[in-house]
C-alpha positions in Angstrom: 0.0 0.0 0.0 1.3 3.4 -1.0 2.3 5.8 1.8 2.2 9.6 1.3 5.6 10.8 2.3 8.1 13.5 1.6 11.7 12.3 2.0 13.4 15.6 1.2 12.6 18.2 3.9 14.7 21.1 5.2 14.4 23.0 8.5 16.2 25.9 10.2 19.1 23.5 10.7 19.8 24.2 7.0 21.4 27.5 5.9 18.7 27.9 3.2 15.7 27.4 5.5 14.2 29.4 8.4 11.3 27.0 9.1 11.3 25.4 12.5 11.3 21.6 12.5 8.1 21.4 14.5 6.4 23.7 12.0 7.5 21.5 9.1 6.0 18.5 10.9 2.7 20.1 11.5 2.4 21.6 8.1 3.2 18.2 6.5 0.4 16.6 8.6 -2.1 19.3 7.6 -1.3 18.6 4.0 -2.2 15.0 4.4 1.2 13.4 4.5 1.6 10.2 6.6 5.3 10.6 7.1 8.3 12.8 6.4 12.1 12.5 6.5 14.0 15.5 7.8 17.1 15.8 5.5 18.9 19.0 6.4 22.1 20.0 4.5 25.5 18.8 5.5 27.6 20.3 2.8 31.2 20.1 4.1 33.7 22.7 3.0 31.1 24.7 1.2 33.0 27.8 0.1 31.7 31.1 1.5 32.8 32.7 -1.7 30.0 30.7 -3.4 27.4 32.6 -1.4 26.1 35.9 -2.5 24.7 36.8 0.9 26.1 36.6 4.5 25.3 33.7 6.8 25.8 33.0 10.5 28.2 30.2 11.3 29.6 27.6 8.9 27.4 27.5 5.8 25.4 24.3 5.3 26.6 22.5 8.3 24.8 21.7 11.6 25.5 20.3 15.0 24.7 16.5 14.8 24.0 16.1 18.5 21.5 19.0 18.5 19.9 17.7 15.3 19.3 14.2 16.6 18.1 15.4 19.9 15.6 17.8 18.3 14.2 15.1 16.0 14.0 12.4 18.7 12.1 14.9 20.9 9.6 15.7 18.2 9.1 12.1 17.2 7.5 11.4 20.5 4.5 13.6 19.9 4.5 14.0 16.1 1.1 13.2 14.5 2.8 11.4 11.6 6.0 9.3 11.1 9.2 11.3 11.3 12.4 9.8 10.0 16.0 11.1 10.5 17.9 11.9 7.3 20.6 14.1 5.8 21.4 15.6 2.5 25.1 15.2 1.8 26.7 17.8 -0.5 29.0 16.0 -2.8 32.4 17.4 -3.9 35.4 15.5 -5.3 37.7 16.7 -2.6 39.3 14.0 -0.6 38.5 15.7 2.7 34.8 16.1 1.8 34.5 12.5 0.5 36.0 11.1 3.7 33.7 13.3 5.9 30.6 12.2 3.9 31.5 8.6 4.2 32.1 8.9 7.9 28.9 10.8 8.4 26.9 8.1 6.6 28.2 5.5 9.0 26.0 7.0 11.7 23.3 4.4 12.3 20.8 7.1 13.4 20.2 8.1 9.8 17.2 6.4 8.2 17.8 8.0 4.8 20.7 9.7 3.0 20.5 11.9 0.0 23.6 12.7 -2.1 23.4 16.0 -4.0 25.6 18.3 -6.0 25.2 22.0 -5.4 28.5 23.3 -6.8 30.3 23.3 -10.1 34.0 24.3 -9.8 33.2 26.0 -6.5 30.2 28.0 -7.8 26.5 27.5 -7.1 24.2 27.5 -10.2 21.5 29.0 -8.0 23.0 32.4 -8.6 22.6 34.3 -11.9 26.3 35.2 -11.8 27.1 31.5 -12.4 25.7 31.8 -15.9 27.4 34.9 -17.0 29.4 34.5 -20.2 28.7 30.7 -20.3 26.8 28.5 -22.6 23.9 26.9 -20.6 24.2 23.5 -22.4 27.9 23.3 -21.6 27.3 24.1 -17.9 24.6 21.5 -17.7 26.8 18.9 -19.4 29.6 19.7 -16.9 27.2 19.4 -14.0 26.0 16.0 -15.1 29.6 14.8 -15.6 30.5 15.9 -12.1 27.5 14.1 -10.7 28.7 11.0 -12.5 32.3 11.4 -11.1 30.9 11.8 -7.6 28.5 8.9 -7.6 31.3 6.6 -8.7 33.1 7.5 -5.5 30.2 8.1 -3.1 28.0 5.0 -2.8 26.7 5.5 0.7 23.6 7.4 -0.3 20.1 6.0 -0.7 19.1 8.4 -3.5 20.5 11.1 -5.7 19.0 14.5 -5.0 17.4 16.9 -7.5 19.1 15.9 -10.8 17.4 18.9 -12.3 19.1 21.4 -9.9 21.1 23.1 -12.5 18.3 23.2 -15.0 16.0 25.0 -12.6 18.2 28.0 -12.5 19.4 28.2 -16.1 18.5 31.4 -18.0 14.8 31.5 -18.7 15.3 31.8 -22.4 17.2 28.5 -22.5 15.2 25.4 -23.7 16.3 22.3 -22.0 16.5 19.3 -24.3 17.1 16.0 -22.4 18.0 14.1 -25.5 21.1 16.3 -25.8 22.4 14.8 -22.6 21.3 11.2 -23.2 24.7 9.6 -23.1 25.8 11.0 -19.7 22.3 10.6 -18.2 22.3 6.9 -19.1 25.8 6.5 -17.6 24.5 8.1 -14.4 21.5 5.9 -14.4 23.4 2.7 -14.4 26.0 3.9 -11.9 23.5 5.3 -9.5 21.2 2.3 -9.6 24.1 -0.1 -9.0 25.5 1.9 -6.2 22.2 2.4 -4.4 21.2 -1.2 -4.8 24.6 -2.2 -3.2 24.0 0.2 -0.4 20.4 -1.1 0.2 21.7 -4.7 0.4 24.2 -3.6 3.1 21.8 -2.1 5.5 18.2 -2.4 6.6 16.3 0.8 5.7 12.6 1.4 6.3 12.5 4.4 4.0 12.7 3.7 0.2 12.2 6.4 -2.4 10.8 5.9 -5.9 12.9 3.7 -8.3 15.8 6.1 -9.3 16.1 4.2 -12.6 12.5 5.1 -13.5 13.1 8.7 -12.5 16.1 9.0 -14.8 14.2 7.3 -17.7 11.4 9.8 -17.3 14.0 12.6 -17.5 15.6 11.1 -20.6 12.4 10.3 -22.4 10.4 13.4 -21.5 9.5 15.9 -24.2 11.4 19.1 -24.5 10.3 21.5 -21.9 10.9 25.2 -21.3 13.1 25.9 -18.3 10.4 28.2 -16.9 8.1 25.2 -16.5 10.5 23.2 -14.3 
């Protein structure tokens, strides 16, 4: 039987969210969800130079003890199932890879997302990233870097927002999935193999939709304007 869940939720523990964890839980319940997984950002060594606004503390990092304590406290009275997760920011830097692997060994995590938010130290979220660059080349590079990362980082349960870079491309750019078929198919096989190996190695009650099907939908979809994503 299908369960209505959201397994990618951020709270005020993430640099890009101001919403309290309890508020997220209550809002999710009011919207009819039966469960959620809190997956705040842990993006080790995220360069402050990639941010175009000041932040308090270390960007996209949080105190694990406070995080677990807050979730465990709220789980006791939550009106829906609340799982403990994390969104690991992937970078092909030895220190970051090692930190992510160590983080994922924590048995308190029910669900782990691996995501790429940076291309050569810059965040596609900001318009400045796109200046004097061809969008198709940027997207190709982003996909290639995802592939390189997932061949190294197999500890995740799912790959987060494959369309991250497409969301923020110039609005006059028309995204054509077919143009990136080769690298998307390579990612599909590598991600599925890595995630299946990971699932076999641990018991996990939270399973997201088949990533292979998600990638097929992305590859096989009709051309869409970026403004519709």
